N, C-alpha and C positions, 0 to 999 in steps of 0.2 A: 793150881793153875798147871796143865800144859801145853806145849808148844804144840798146833794142830798142824797136820799132814798139810794142809793149804798153805798155812799162815810162811812153812820150813817149804815147800816146791816156791812161794813168789821173792823167799829169800837169794833162791840158788837161784830159778828163772831172771830178779831184777841184778840179779852179778854178773850174770852172767850179760845182761847187756848191757852194763855201763860199760863192764870191760870192753864189750864191744867197737862199744859209740865211742869210746872215750881213745882206741889202738887206733883203732879208722880216722877221725880226728885227728890226733895225736901229729899221728903217721904223713899225713899232708900235710901238718906245720910243718913240724920238722923238717921232714926231706926236701922243702919249699926250702929251706934256710940252710942244710948241713948236707943235701947231696941223698939220693934214695939208700945207697949203703949203711953208711952210718945212722942213717933216722933208725932204721930198726934194732941193731942194737941202742939206740937214746929209751928208746920205744918198751925194748921188755925192757933193757934194767928200771923203768919209771915204772914200771907196770908193777912189779916185783918191789919194788921196796913200797908204793901203795897197798899190795895184798898185807905183808908182814907189817907193814906201822900205820894205818891210815887215819888220817884225824890230827890235832892235838892235843897230845900230851894231857892228861892228866893233871898232874903236879901244877905244869905253865896256867892252867885255866884256872886252877882253884886262886893262884897266887896271884895274878892275870885279876881276878874281882875281889880280892881279898877276902877269901874265905876262910872264915875259921870255922872249925869241928864242936860241934856241939853233942853236948853229951847228953843222962838223966837227972844229973844233980841241975843244968843249965833246961833244960827242955823236957821232962818227964811225957807228956801228953807225945809231943814227936813221936820224940824217941820209942815209945808204947804202942803208938800207930805203925810206924815203919816196923818194927818188927813181926807185929801182927801181921801184916800183909808180905810179908817174907814169906813168914811162915805160911800162911793161903797160897801161895805163888809156886810153892816149892822150891825153894830157893835153897843153896847150902850154905849162906855168907848172908847178914844179913848190912845192907849198902851201909856204908858211914855217911852220916847226918851235917853237912856244914850248910851253915849261916853265908847271908851278904849283906853287908851294911849298906842298901840302897832303897833308895823310897820306889824304883820300879817295880811295882806284882812280878812276878818269876819264878820258875822254878824246873831246873833238868835235870838229865841226869847224867852220869860219866863212867865212861869203865865197861867192862863185862859182866858178866854174872858172877865169874870168879869171886871179882876185886871192881866193886860200883861206889860209887859216888852220888847221893842227891842232892844237890842245892837247893837251900831257899832263900828266897829276899825278906827285908824288913817288911818292903813294902806287900806282901803278899801274906806274912803273918798278922800283918797291922787288919788286912781286907780281910782273910777269912776267919768263919767258926771252926769248933772240931770236926763237924762233919765235914763244909766244904775242904778243908787243909785232909784229909783222912779222902775225897776221890781224887784230890791233883796228885797226891802222895801215890794214890794205886793207879791213874796214871803212869807215871814215869817209872813204878816198880817193873806195871805192861812192858812198859819201852824194853827194861833189864832183861826179864824171865826170853823177851824174843828174840834177842838179839837184835836192837833194832838200832842198834847207836851204834853198830859197826857199821852195817848197810848204809847206814845215813851217811857218819865219819867220810866212807870210802866215798862216798858219791860226795861230800862237799873239795875229801884231797883234789878229785882229781876233774870238779867245778875250778877251783883253785888253779891249777896246774896248765889245765886248758887254756886259763885267760891269761895267766903268765907270757904263755907260749903265742897267744898271739898277740901279745903287747910287742915278746919282741919280734916276732914276723914283720911287725905293719911296721915298727921303728925299720931294720933294714930293710925294708918296701920302697920305704920315704926315702932313706940316704943313697941309694941306688935310683931311686925315680931318675935322676938324667942322663945314665948310662940306659937305662926303658926306653928313656923319648929319643934316644938319641940311635936308637938299634942293636946297641951295642949288650945288649942282653936281651933276655926272652925272658919275661912271667907267663905261663897259663894265667888262662882269665877265672879260669874256677879256681886260682890261689887268692887272691883281694877278698872274691866274695867267703871264704872260708874264713877268713882270720880275722874278717868283723863279724859273720855273722856267728863263726861257730861259740864264743862264750854264751850269747844269747839261747843257744840252741840245749847247751845242759845246763842251764839252771833254769830252761824251764821244764828239762826231764824232775831234775833235782826239788824242784818244786811239786810237782807233781808224786814223784818218789812220797816226799814227805808228805802229800795230802795222804796218801792213803798209808803212809807208819801211822799218822794220828787218828786216822779215822779206829784204825785195829787197837791201838794201846788205849779209845776210847772206848773200844767193845772190852777190854780186857779187866782194863781197870773198876768199871760195872761192874763184872764178873767178881770180882775181888771183893769189892766193898757187900757187893748186893744190893746197891743201891744208885743207881744212874743218877737220882733226880740232886744227892746230892755233887758229884762232878756240875752236870748242868748248873746248878746256882752258882758253883764256885767259876764255871763258864762264863756265866752270863755280868756276873762281877768284874770281874778280869777285863771283859769284853768295856763297861760303862768305862771304870780306873783308870785303862789303858788310852781309850780314846778321848778323855778328857782333860790326858796330860800330852798328850800331842797337840788338842787343840789351841787349850794355854802355849804350848811353847812357840806354835807357825801361827795358830789363826783365831784369834780369841774368839769365841760367839758363834762361833762357823763349823759346821758338821764338814770336815774332810772324809770324802768319798773315797774308800781302797779299792783300787782298782783289781776286780778277783785273781787277774792271770799276776798279779805281783804278790799276791797271799804267801807266804813260806807253809802257813799254817789254813786249816781250809774255815770258811766264814763259821761264825760263833752257832749263828741262826739251825745254817747244818746242824754240827754237831750237837745241838741241844735238841733237834727235831730228833735225829738218831737215837741219842739216849733216852729222849721220853718215850718214845716208842719199843722200848727195852726195859719201861718200870711195867714192876708188879705191886706186890705187896709188900710196904716197903721194911725194911729190917737194917738201915742204916749200922754201920761198926764204931760211929759216934753220933752223939746229938749234939743237935744247935745252938750249941752250947760257948759262947768266946769261948778265945781262946785263951790262956797266959803264957803269952810271948817272951825269950830272953830276951833279959838287955839289951839294948839297942846298944851297939857303938861307932862310934863317929859313923852316922849313916848320913851319904852324900847325896846331892842330889844329881839328877840325871847327868851324865856327862860320859865322852868315852875317857876309856882307860888306857892301860896298857897293851898294847897287841891289837887296838883295834877295839875293841870291845865296848859295850856301850849298858852301863851299868846304872 
């Protein structure tokens, strides 16, 4: 699988838009706090730091999820599927495969094409068959091959930075409210609006970016396996299982409609519809046979772990 010129162009365009939007919002916020001259230096320095190292370090995330490395002896089926997908994607190096001892069905990728990892949870392995796991792993390999992780990590880091700056600005504004009301200090009316709404604007932009990347990764994963229905089946299983988990935790026996605007991933039904539109003659990379999952270790119930991760 090769990265299409369209995808490369979208990566570049979205990177430029992210930097421009972040720079404008950050400059307004920081200039309101420390003044315009110092704000320029702070914003430029922050931009360079985010560009060189966006997102959270891989090792830190692996530790936060209690992830352990899976080898061929522990999980030969998964390692073999990952190696074949890596070959088809044209990656120089097979991503490391990690196991997360969590009941939540989940899979995600970390790193760059040169040094990457794919994490799969115990809940996912208990739910998938070989064909569906191949679809899920192909989706993650597509993210790695298209360098989506860098741009998505950059978007996440930018959203977090804007949110932090917004909270600091609001606290300073509240502390100086007596001076403002007394007329001893002046704050342009645009500043409070930017402080309040900038995190929401960045979050919506981040969600739109995530949706675009997920659709592309679905298509890329289907190209790798030659089996769109395998990934579609996996998505439907995940939707049913994760939906039930949330209902049991908060509103047993009730459906909880999640507003489309708040979804970081596209609606499952739309993803499945697009995948099935790609379906041709079935040639799955693996049959629909049960997995021989690795032996579980201290599988935890859904909870918040270190650094705020939910597992």
